[in-house]
ChimeraX commands (.cxc) that place a marker at each C-alpha (Angstrom):
marker #1 position 125.28,167.01,142.11 radius 0.5
marker #1 position 125.25,166.99,145.90 radius 0.5
marker #1 position 123.23,165.35,148.63 radius 0.5
marker #1 position 123.56,167.13,151.96 radius 0.5
marker #1 position 123.50,165.52,155.40 radius 0.5
marker #1 position 119.70,165.97,155.58 radius 0.5
marker #1 position 119.14,164.17,152.25 radius 0.5
marker #1 position 118.36,167.27,150.16 radius 0.5
marker #1 position 119.56,167.10,146.54 radius 0.5
marker #1 position 121.29,169.95,144.72 radius 0.5
marker #1 position 122.11,170.27,141.02 radius 0.5
marker #1 position 124.41,173.13,140.03 radius 0.5
marker #1 position 123.90,174.66,143.47 radius 0.5
marker #1 position 120.08,174.69,143.18 radius 0.5
marker #1 position 118.05,172.55,145.54 radius 0.5
marker #1 position 115.63,170.22,143.77 radius 0.5
marker #1 position 112.07,170.91,144.84 radius 0.5
marker #1 position 112.94,174.14,146.65 radius 0.5
marker #1 position 111.03,177.36,146.07 radius 0.5
marker #1 position 113.01,180.31,144.66 radius 0.5
marker #1 position 112.04,183.97,143.99 radius 0.5
marker #1 position 111.24,183.03,140.37 radius 0.5
marker #1 position 110.23,179.37,140.64 radius 0.5
marker #1 position 107.71,177.54,142.77 radius 0.5
marker #1 position 108.69,174.60,144.93 radius 0.5
marker #1 position 107.90,172.07,142.19 radius 0.5
marker #1 position 108.48,174.10,139.02 radius 0.5
marker #1 position 111.98,172.75,138.26 radius 0.5
marker #1 position 111.13,169.04,138.48 radius 0.5
marker #1 position 107.79,169.58,136.72 radius 0.5
marker #1 position 109.58,171.37,133.86 radius 0.5
marker #1 position 112.21,168.61,133.51 radius 0.5
marker #1 position 109.65,165.80,133.42 radius 0.5
marker #1 position 107.39,167.72,131.03 radius 0.5
marker #1 position 110.05,167.89,128.28 radius 0.5
marker #1 position 109.63,165.37,125.48 radius 0.5
marker #1 position 113.35,164.57,125.47 radius 0.5
marker #1 position 116.51,165.71,127.26 radius 0.5
marker #1 position 119.85,164.48,125.89 radius 0.5
marker #1 position 123.36,165.00,127.30 radius 0.5
marker #1 position 126.43,163.72,125.46 radius 0.5
marker #1 position 130.06,163.66,126.60 radius 0.5
marker #1 position 129.28,165.27,129.94 radius 0.5
marker #1 position 131.12,165.27,133.27 radius 0.5
marker #1 position 129.34,164.66,136.55 radius 0.5
marker #1 position 130.74,165.21,140.04 radius 0.5
marker #1 position 128.75,163.51,142.81 radius 0.5
marker #1 position 129.22,164.54,146.45 radius 0.5
marker #1 position 127.28,162.58,149.08 radius 0.5
marker #1 position 127.51,164.35,152.44 radius 0.5
marker #1 position 124.85,162.10,153.96 radius 0.5
marker #1 position 127.16,159.08,153.61 radius 0.5
marker #1 position 130.33,161.16,154.18 radius 0.5
marker #1 position 131.65,159.60,150.97 radius 0.5
marker #1 position 134.61,160.92,148.96 radius 0.5
marker #1 position 133.66,162.84,145.79 radius 0.5
marker #1 position 133.05,160.70,142.69 radius 0.5
marker #1 position 133.84,162.13,139.24 radius 0.5
marker #1 position 132.17,160.46,136.24 radius 0.5
marker #1 position 133.41,161.05,132.69 radius 0.5
marker #1 position 131.86,160.68,129.22 radius 0.5
marker #1 position 128.36,160.89,130.68 radius 0.5
marker #1 position 125.54,160.05,128.26 radius 0.5
marker #1 position 122.08,160.85,129.60 radius 0.5
marker #1 position 118.77,160.35,127.83 radius 0.5
marker #1 position 115.44,161.25,129.43 radius 0.5
marker #1 position 112.17,160.79,127.56 radius 0.5
marker #1 position 108.75,161.81,128.85 radius 0.5
marker #1 position 105.40,161.03,127.27 radius 0.5
marker #1 position 102.40,161.94,129.38 radius 0.5
marker #1 position 102.66,159.89,132.55 radius 0.5
marker #1 position 105.45,157.66,131.17 radius 0.5
marker #1 position 109.11,158.42,131.87 radius 0.5
marker #1 position 112.22,156.64,130.53 radius 0.5
marker #1 position 115.81,157.23,131.61 radius 0.5
marker #1 position 119.19,155.88,130.52 radius 0.5
marker #1 position 122.52,156.93,132.02 radius 0.5
marker #1 position 125.93,155.65,130.88 radius 0.5
marker #1 position 129.10,156.89,132.57 radius 0.5
marker #1 position 132.76,156.02,133.12 radius 0.5
marker #1 position 134.11,156.13,136.70 radius 0.5
marker #1 position 137.78,156.57,137.66 radius 0.5
marker #1 position 139.98,153.57,136.65 radius 0.5
marker #1 position 140.47,152.42,140.25 radius 0.5
marker #1 position 136.68,152.47,140.77 radius 0.5
marker #1 position 135.65,150.21,137.90 radius 0.5
marker #1 position 134.48,150.05,134.29 radius 0.5
marker #1 position 131.79,151.98,132.46 radius 0.5
marker #1 position 128.31,151.30,133.82 radius 0.5
marker #1 position 124.71,151.79,132.74 radius 0.5
marker #1 position 121.49,152.65,134.60 radius 0.5
marker #1 position 118.11,152.26,132.88 radius 0.5
marker #1 position 114.77,153.23,134.40 radius 0.5
marker #1 position 111.11,153.23,133.43 radius 0.5
marker #1 position 108.26,154.71,135.45 radius 0.5
marker #1 position 104.62,155.72,135.22 radius 0.5
marker #1 position 103.14,158.61,137.17 radius 0.5
marker #1 position 99.84,158.57,139.02 radius 0.5
marker #1 position 96.72,159.77,137.22 radius 0.5
marker #1 position 96.14,163.55,137.57 radius 0.5
marker #1 position 99.45,164.05,139.40 radius 0.5
marker #1 position 102.09,166.67,138.61 radius 0.5
marker #1 position 104.71,165.61,136.00 radius 0.5
marker #1 position 107.53,165.81,138.56 radius 0.5
marker #1 position 105.75,164.17,141.49 radius 0.5
marker #1 position 108.09,161.16,141.46 radius 0.5
marker #1 position 106.98,160.10,144.95 radius 0.5
marker #1 position 103.76,158.86,143.33 radius 0.5
marker #1 position 105.47,156.99,140.50 radius 0.5
marker #1 position 105.63,153.24,139.99 radius 0.5
marker #1 position 108.55,151.82,138.05 radius 0.5
marker #1 position 111.68,149.73,137.65 radius 0.5
marker #1 position 115.36,150.64,137.74 radius 0.5
marker #1 position 118.12,148.42,136.34 radius 0.5
marker #1 position 121.86,148.91,136.87 radius 0.5
marker #1 position 124.74,147.02,135.26 radius 0.5
marker #1 position 128.32,147.28,136.55 radius 0.5
marker #1 position 130.61,144.91,134.62 radius 0.5
marker #1 position 133.55,145.60,136.97 radius 0.5
marker #1 position 133.66,147.47,140.26 radius 0.5
marker #1 position 136.05,147.68,143.19 radius 0.5
marker #1 position 133.87,146.98,146.22 radius 0.5
marker #1 position 136.18,149.00,148.49 radius 0.5
marker #1 position 135.18,152.04,146.40 radius 0.5
marker #1 position 131.57,150.98,145.79 radius 0.5
marker #1 position 130.75,150.61,149.49 radius 0.5
marker #1 position 131.38,154.35,149.99 radius 0.5
marker #1 position 128.45,155.21,147.69 radius 0.5
marker #1 position 126.02,152.25,147.83 radius 0.5
marker #1 position 124.48,150.44,150.78 radius 0.5
marker #1 position 125.48,146.79,150.41 radius 0.5
marker #1 position 123.59,143.94,152.16 radius 0.5
marker #1 position 126.85,142.64,153.71 radius 0.5
marker #1 position 130.10,144.32,154.78 radius 0.5
marker #1 position 132.33,143.66,151.76 radius 0.5
marker #1 position 135.72,145.12,152.60 radius 0.5
marker #1 position 137.60,144.27,149.42 radius 0.5
marker #1 position 137.18,142.44,146.13 radius 0.5
marker #1 position 136.34,142.85,142.47 radius 0.5
marker #1 position 132.70,142.55,141.48 radius 0.5
marker #1 position 130.46,142.24,138.44 radius 0.5
marker #1 position 126.95,143.33,139.43 radius 0.5
marker #1 position 123.48,143.56,137.96 radius 0.5
marker #1 position 120.58,144.91,139.98 radius 0.5
marker #1 position 116.85,145.46,139.46 radius 0.5
marker #1 position 114.76,147.62,141.80 radius 0.5
marker #1 position 110.96,147.87,141.69 radius 0.5
marker #1 position 109.43,150.81,143.51 radius 0.5
marker #1 position 105.98,152.26,144.12 radius 0.5
marker #1 position 104.88,155.50,145.80 radius 0.5
marker #1 position 108.51,156.55,146.29 radius 0.5
marker #1 position 109.45,153.37,148.20 radius 0.5
marker #1 position 111.49,150.38,146.98 radius 0.5
marker #1 position 109.33,147.25,146.91 radius 0.5
marker #1 position 111.70,144.59,145.58 radius 0.5
marker #1 position 115.41,144.16,144.86 radius 0.5
marker #1 position 117.13,141.51,142.75 radius 0.5
marker #1 position 120.94,141.50,142.76 radius 0.5
marker #1 position 123.16,139.20,140.70 radius 0.5
marker #1 position 126.78,139.23,141.83 radius 0.5
marker #1 position 130.05,137.58,140.83 radius 0.5
marker #1 position 132.99,138.53,143.06 radius 0.5
marker #1 position 136.70,137.67,143.14 radius 0.5
marker #1 position 139.28,138.15,145.87 radius 0.5
marker #1 position 136.63,138.87,148.48 radius 0.5
marker #1 position 137.00,139.87,152.12 radius 0.5
marker #1 position 133.64,139.98,153.89 radius 0.5
marker #1 position 132.70,140.63,157.52 radius 0.5
marker #1 position 129.58,138.65,158.41 radius 0.5
marker #1 position 128.91,140.35,161.73 radius 0.5
marker #1 position 130.07,143.13,164.01 radius 0.5
marker #1 position 133.12,142.03,165.99 radius 0.5
marker #1 position 133.79,139.00,163.76 radius 0.5
marker #1 position 136.99,138.52,161.81 radius 0.5
marker #1 position 136.69,139.10,158.03 radius 0.5
marker #1 position 136.32,135.95,155.91 radius 0.5
marker #1 position 138.51,135.67,152.79 radius 0.5
marker #1 position 137.09,133.99,149.67 radius 0.5
marker #1 position 138.67,133.44,146.28 radius 0.5
marker #1 position 135.26,133.68,144.59 radius 0.5
marker #1 position 131.64,134.29,145.56 radius 0.5
marker #1 position 128.53,134.32,143.37 radius 0.5
marker #1 position 124.78,134.17,143.64 radius 0.5
marker #1 position 121.50,136.06,143.49 radius 0.5
marker #1 position 119.94,138.05,146.32 radius 0.5
marker #1 position 116.18,138.72,146.26 radius 0.5
marker #1 position 114.52,140.99,148.81 radius 0.5
marker #1 position 110.89,142.09,148.66 radius 0.5
marker #1 position 108.16,143.59,150.77 radius 0.5
marker #1 position 105.16,141.31,151.29 radius 0.5
marker #1 position 102.20,143.00,152.90 radius 0.5
marker #1 position 103.42,144.15,156.28 radius 0.5
marker #1 position 106.37,141.75,156.20 radius 0.5
marker #1 position 109.36,140.95,154.04 radius 0.5
marker #1 position 111.06,138.06,152.25 radius 0.5
marker #1 position 114.79,137.54,151.70 radius 0.5
marker #1 position 116.24,134.79,149.49 radius 0.5
marker #1 position 119.69,133.72,148.34 radius 0.5
marker #1 position 119.68,131.69,145.13 radius 0.5
marker #1 position 122.60,129.78,143.63 radius 0.5
marker #1 position 124.94,130.91,146.40 radius 0.5
marker #1 position 128.39,129.42,145.76 radius 0.5
marker #1 position 131.91,130.23,146.86 radius 0.5
marker #1 position 135.51,129.03,146.66 radius 0.5
marker #1 position 137.97,129.37,149.52 radius 0.5
marker #1 position 141.57,130.52,149.02 radius 0.5
marker #1 position 142.57,126.85,149.55 radius 0.5
marker #1 position 140.43,125.77,146.58 radius 0.5
marker #1 position 137.53,124.21,148.51 radius 0.5
marker #1 position 134.22,124.68,146.68 radius 0.5
marker #1 position 130.78,125.25,148.20 radius 0.5
marker #1 position 128.19,123.97,145.70 radius 0.5
marker #1 position 125.32,126.30,144.73 radius 0.5
marker #1 position 122.79,126.48,147.56 radius 0.5
marker #1 position 119.47,128.15,148.35 radius 0.5
marker #1 position 118.33,130.03,151.44 radius 0.5
marker #1 position 115.06,131.84,152.15 radius 0.5
marker #1 position 113.83,133.86,155.12 radius 0.5
marker #1 position 110.37,135.33,155.61 radius 0.5
marker #1 position 109.23,137.79,158.25 radius 0.5
marker #1 position 105.66,138.63,159.17 radius 0.5
marker #1 position 104.61,140.99,161.95 radius 0.5
marker #1 position 102.93,139.34,164.90 radius 0.5
marker #1 position 99.14,139.41,164.79 radius 0.5
marker #1 position 97.50,141.90,167.14 radius 0.5
marker #1 position 95.82,140.39,170.20 radius 0.5
marker link #1:1,2 radius 0.2
marker link #1:2,3 radius 0.2
marker link #1:3,4 radius 0.2
marker link #1:4,5 radius 0.2
marker link #1:5,6 radius 0.2
marker link #1:6,7 radius 0.2
marker link #1:7,8 radius 0.2
marker link #1:8,9 radius 0.2
marker link #1:9,10 radius 0.2
marker link #1:10,11 radius 0.2
marker link #1:11,12 radius 0.2
marker link #1:12,13 radius 0.2
marker link #1:13,14 radius 0.2
marker link #1:14,15 radius 0.2
marker link #1:15,16 radius 0.2
marker link #1:16,17 radius 0.2
marker link #1:17,18 radius 0.2
marker link #1:18,19 radius 0.2
marker link #1:19,20 radius 0.2
marker link #1:20,21 radius 0.2
marker link #1:21,22 radius 0.2
marker link #1:22,23 radius 0.2
marker link #1:23,24 radius 0.2
marker link #1:24,25 radius 0.2
marker link #1:25,26 radius 0.2
marker link #1:26,27 radius 0.2
marker link #1:27,28 radius 0.2
marker link #1:28,29 radius 0.2
marker link #1:29,30 radius 0.2
marker link #1:30,31 radius 0.2
marker link #1:31,32 radius 0.2
marker link #1:32,33 radius 0.2
marker link #1:33,34 radius 0.2
marker link #1:34,35 radius 0.2
marker link #1:35,36 radius 0.2
marker link #1:36,37 radius 0.2
marker link #1:37,38 radius 0.2
marker link #1:38,39 radius 0.2
marker link #1:39,40 radius 0.2
marker link #1:40,41 radius 0.2
marker link #1:41,42 radius 0.2
marker link #1:42,43 radius 0.2
marker link #1:43,44 radius 0.2
marker link #1:44,45 radius 0.2
marker link #1:45,46 radius 0.2
marker link #1:46,47 radius 0.2
marker link #1:47,48 radius 0.2
marker link #1:48,49 radius 0.2
marker link #1:49,50 radius 0.2
marker link #1:50,51 radius 0.2
marker link #1:51,52 radius 0.2
marker link #1:52,53 radius 0.2
marker link #1:53,54 radius 0.2
marker link #1:54,55 radius 0.2
marker link #1:55,56 radius 0.2
marker link #1:56,57 radius 0.2
marker link #1:57,58 radius 0.2
marker link #1:58,59 radius 0.2
marker link #1:59,60 radius 0.2
marker link #1:60,61 radius 0.2
marker link #1:61,62 radius 0.2
marker link #1:62,63 radius 0.2
marker link #1:63,64 radius 0.2
marker link #1:64,65 radius 0.2
marker link #1:65,66 radius 0.2
marker link #1:66,67 radius 0.2
marker link #1:67,68 radius 0.2
marker link #1:68,69 radius 0.2
marker link #1:69,70 radius 0.2
marker link #1:70,71 radius 0.2
marker link #1:71,72 radius 0.2
marker link #1:72,73 radius 0.2
marker link #1:73,74 radius 0.2
marker link #1:74,75 radius 0.2
marker link #1:75,76 radius 0.2
marker link #1:76,77 radius 0.2
marker link #1:77,78 radius 0.2
marker link #1:78,79 radius 0.2
marker link #1:79,80 radius 0.2
marker link #1:80,81 radius 0.2
marker link #1:81,82 radius 0.2
marker link #1:82,83 radius 0.2
marker link #1:83,84 radius 0.2
marker link #1:84,85 radius 0.2
marker link #1:85,86 radius 0.2
marker link #1:86,87 radius 0.2
marker link #1:87,88 radius 0.2
marker link #1:88,89 radius 0.2
marker link #1:89,90 radius 0.2
marker link #1:90,91 radius 0.2
marker link #1:91,92 radius 0.2
marker link #1:92,93 radius 0.2
marker link #1:93,94 radius 0.2
marker link #1:94,95 radius 0.2
marker link #1:95,96 radius 0.2
marker link #1:96,97 radius 0.2
marker link #1:97,98 radius 0.2
marker link #1:98,99 radius 0.2
marker link #1:99,100 radius 0.2
marker link #1:100,101 radius 0.2
marker link #1:101,102 radius 0.2
marker link #1:102,103 radius 0.2
marker link #1:103,104 radius 0.2
marker link #1:104,105 radius 0.2
marker link #1:105,106 radius 0.2
marker link #1:106,107 radius 0.2
marker link #1:107,108 radius 0.2
marker link #1:108,109 radius 0.2
marker link #1:109,110 radius 0.2
marker link #1:110,111 radius 0.2
marker link #1:111,112 radius 0.2
marker link #1:112,113 radius 0.2
marker link #1:113,114 radius 0.2
marker link #1:114,115 radius 0.2
marker link #1:115,116 radius 0.2
marker link #1:116,117 radius 0.2
marker link #1:117,118 radius 0.2
marker link #1:118,119 radius 0.2
marker link #1:119,120 radius 0.2
marker link #1:120,121 radius 0.2
marker link #1:121,122 radius 0.2
marker link #1:122,123 radius 0.2
marker link #1:123,124 radius 0.2
marker link #1:124,125 radius 0.2
marker link #1:125,126 radius 0.2
marker link #1:126,127 radius 0.2
marker link #1:127,128 radius 0.2
marker link #1:128,129 radius 0.2
marker link #1:129,130 radius 0.2
marker link #1:130,131 radius 0.2
marker link #1:131,132 radius 0.2
marker link #1:132,133 radius 0.2
marker link #1:133,134 radius 0.2
marker link #1:134,135 radius 0.2
marker link #1:135,136 radius 0.2
marker link #1:136,137 radius 0.2
marker link #1:137,138 radius 0.2
marker link #1:138,139 radius 0.2
marker link #1:139,140 radius 0.2
marker link #1:140,141 radius 0.2
marker link #1:141,142 radius 0.2
marker link #1:142,143 radius 0.2
marker link #1:143,144 radius 0.2
marker link #1:144,145 radius 0.2
marker link #1:145,146 radius 0.2
marker link #1:146,147 radius 0.2
marker link #1:147,148 radius 0.2
marker link #1:148,149 radius 0.2
marker link #1:149,150 radius 0.2
marker link #1:150,151 radius 0.2
marker link #1:151,152 radius 0.2
marker link #1:152,153 radius 0.2
marker link #1:153,154 radius 0.2
marker link #1:154,155 radius 0.2
marker link #1:155,156 radius 0.2
marker link #1:156,157 radius 0.2
marker link #1:157,158 radius 0.2
marker link #1:158,159 radius 0.2
marker link #1:159,160 radius 0.2
marker link #1:160,161 radius 0.2
marker link #1:161,162 radius 0.2
marker link #1:162,163 radius 0.2
marker link #1:163,164 radius 0.2
marker link #1:164,165 radius 0.2
marker link #1:165,166 radius 0.2
marker link #1:166,167 radius 0.2
marker link #1:167,168 radius 0.2
marker link #1:168,169 radius 0.2
marker link #1:169,170 radius 0.2
marker link #1:170,171 radius 0.2
marker link #1:171,172 radius 0.2
marker link #1:172,173 radius 0.2
marker link #1:173,174 radius 0.2
marker link #1:174,175 radius 0.2
marker link #1:175,176 radius 0.2
marker link #1:176,177 radius 0.2
marker link #1:177,178 radius 0.2
marker link #1:178,179 radius 0.2
marker link #1:179,180 radius 0.2
marker link #1:180,181 radius 0.2
marker link #1:181,182 radius 0.2
marker link #1:182,183 radius 0.2
marker link #1:183,184 radius 0.2
marker link #1:184,185 radius 0.2
marker link #1:185,186 radius 0.2
marker link #1:186,187 radius 0.2
marker link #1:187,188 radius 0.2
marker link #1:188,189 radius 0.2
marker link #1:189,190 radius 0.2
marker link #1:190,191 radius 0.2
marker link #1:191,192 radius 0.2
marker link #1:192,193 radius 0.2
marker link #1:193,194 radius 0.2
marker link #1:194,195 radius 0.2
marker link #1:195,196 radius 0.2
marker link #1:196,197 radius 0.2
marker link #1:197,198 radius 0.2
marker link #1:198,199 radius 0.2
marker link #1:199,200 radius 0.2
marker link #1:200,201 radius 0.2
marker link #1:201,202 radius 0.2
marker link #1:202,203 radius 0.2
marker link #1:203,204 radius 0.2
marker link #1:204,205 radius 0.2
marker link #1:205,206 radius 0.2
marker link #1:206,207 radius 0.2
marker link #1:207,208 radius 0.2
marker link #1:208,209 radius 0.2
marker link #1:209,210 radius 0.2
marker link #1:210,211 radius 0.2
marker link #1:211,212 radius 0.2
marker link #1:212,213 radius 0.2
marker link #1:213,214 radius 0.2
marker link #1:214,215 radius 0.2
marker link #1:215,216 radius 0.2
marker link #1:216,217 radius 0.2
marker link #1:217,218 radius 0.2
marker link #1:218,219 radius 0.2
marker link #1:219,220 radius 0.2
marker link #1:220,221 radius 0.2
marker link #1:221,222 radius 0.2
marker link #1:222,223 radius 0.2
marker link #1:223,224 radius 0.2
marker link #1:224,225 radius 0.2
marker link #1:225,226 radius 0.2
view
């Protein structure tokens, strides 16, 4: 799989959603999401993200299950990354399409995506995933839930436990070293604004000083028109 610099996705050299001499622009995705079940066992997946200029990522022992029933779609992906990247991870998703829409019109879906990474090297992870802070090194156990609607993420919940962390809190600032860091991040759209919350945020310094679990919430609303 490849994502080019413009954000177009390719599988096996074929662009998803592109029209070919034998297929219409939406035929491929409509066919995939019209199948009752698609199962892949023991596969290998190579992911190249040119948009992020990230190094190639090779996943082994890929298990993929996709089930479609009318407007309902269910996905589960399990894969093993390289040893220096982390441990085997899982991604589970559920979605429902809009009434009278095409089977593959995912931009009109509403659903939830859950990812579980029991161990990941953040120096590798940051090449492939946009993180809310600049984590430069550390070992992480992560769980994330994403709710989306009409092709746009609406809410994110991230549980994180990190060890041996180096984090840069702002451009031009020196990295901060922490022996441990844990907490939950919640971000969600609210009308025209947004809400960001940190729950149970706790950390331990390399000297053994402990910051007790704390809470923080920020809310942004656009200014009312005059």
